[in-house]
N, C-alpha and C positions, 0 to 999 in steps of 0.2 A: 360453348358459355357457360352451362355446368359446370365441365369438367374445371376450367378456370376460376370460378369463384368457388369449386371446393380447394384446389390450390393454394387460391388468395388465403383462404380460411386456415389453412393445415399450416401455411407460410406463418399467419400471424398467430398460433398458438404455441407453435415451435420457439418463433421469436419469443414471446413472453415467458417463455421457460428459461432464457440464456441466465444465467447464475454471474454473480462478479461479484466481487469483497471489493470495498471501498475500503483504502487505507488514509485516514488522514494525517493530518500534521500536525503536531502541536498540541494535540488533544491532552487534558489534565496535567499539562506541564506549565510551569512560568504564569500562573493565575489566569489558565481557559480552562477552567473545568465545568465538566457537562457530565451529565447522567447519560448512561447509553439509552435507555429508556425514551429520554426527550430528541435525542440523538436519530433511534428509528422513530419515532414520531414525525418527524422533520420530514424523513425519506418517505414515510408513506401519505404525507401531505402531497410531496410530491408526485405520487402517484408510483413510488414502486411498491412492489409485491413480493411475498415471503420473505421478509425483513429480520434480522436477528443479529445481535452482536456475539462477538469473541472479545474476551477482556475488556479492559476499561480503559485502552489505550486509543480507539476510534477505528476498530473493524468492523465494518457494515455490511454483513450479507442481503443481499437483497434479489431479484428477479426482474427486468427489465427487455422491453423489446426494444427502447429506440437504440439509435446508435452512441457508440461510448462518448464521442468527442460532444453530442448535444446534453447527455446526463451528466458529463463534470461539469461542464459549463449552469445547467442547469442545479445540480445538487450545491455544490460550491454558492452560485445564487441564495438559494433557501439557506443552508447553514450560515451564511456571514448576516444575514437578515437575521434569522432569530434568536442569534447566540451573539450578536454585536463586535463578530470580530473579522478578519479575513483569512476565511475558510483556504485551504488548499488541501487535494486529493488526488488520488491517482486509483482508477480503477483498473482493476487485474480479472479477466476471466479464470474458472478452476483449471481451465489448461494451463494460464500462464501461472497457476499459483503452484500447481503440479512439477513447472517447468523451473522455477524457481527453484525448488523442494532438491527437485532430481539432480539438477547441475551445481548444486554447494559444492567446491573444489576440496574443502576442509573436513579434515573428520574430526567427529567431536572429542572435544578432551574437558577434562571436569575443570581444567585451569582459566580455560578460555571461554567467550560467549563469541557466538559465530551469528552475523548479521547478514542479513539480505535485503536489498535494497530497491524501490519501485520508484520510478520518477519521469520525467518527460523524455524522448527521443536525443541520446548523445551525452545522458548524465551520467552513463556509465565511465566513458572515455573521462570526462571532467576529473569526476573522482578520483580515478587510478591516478592522474598527473597530479594531483593535489595531494594525492596518499604519497605519491615517490618523492614529492618536496619536501616533507614531513619527515621531523627526525621521529623514530620508530622506539617503543618499549621491546625489550625480549620476549621475541616470538610473535610480536605484531604482524599479520600477510595482510594483505589484499589482492585479491585478482577480478579479473572482466572474464565472463564468460560465457559467451554468446548475449553479449547484449547486456547483463546480467552483472552489478557489481554486488560482490563480496567481503565481508570483512571480518578478520580474529584478531583477537585483542583478548588482553590476559585480564581476568572476571577484575572489579575494580579499578579500570581502567579506562572503563569506555568514554566519558566526559574529562577527564584530565590529562588523558594523551593529546597529544598536537594535532594529530588528525581529528579527535572528537572536537575537538574546539573551532578548528574549521569549517566541521559539519554546523555548528554553531550560525554562522553568518547568516548576517539578512539577506545578502543577494545570492544566495541558495536555497531562501527559504519555500519558493514557488515553484523549485525544480525535480525535489525528493522528500520520502522518506524511507525510515529503513524500520522494519522488525527481526527480532531473535529469531532466529530458526525454528526457536518451540514453537511460538507465533504461528509459523507461516503452518506447522504441523498441525495443532488445533485449527487453523481455519479452514484446513484441507479436509479436516472429518466434519467439518459442521457444513462444509458449502455445499 
């Protein structure tokens, strides 16, 4: 009996140390302005631990022992209520962030941005299909690697490219968000 209690306590202690990054969609763009300190306060109020932010684009690091599905629902609800907007976020563990970085199929080039996408199951294939149908600029590429979608686009063309405009469609807003690969590197250093 004492051994089971000990095991349960060890499991609880381990679970509380699971590190996540919440990738919020649409933060500090198109009139949705928020300070990361305020966002971190919402996470703390929701019971998260060891909270910090990376950049002002909605990358919140935290620890929790709750299941990912529960966390997503809870945190989106709290964010929506606090900031009076429809919050969408995607949670990734430290290992998943590492995987996104390791599997990047593109070599960094000075003239290009490389983006990694996080989202719902199956969104990588949807994005790849949309990319294949869109008109491309010179050097623009996309690829799905083990369920992750990556996009390489010339600097200055991210929003102006045909695919960039597709990414802004309202019917896709709750399915994904993206970050520059440099942002993933900064997150991994802090997570």
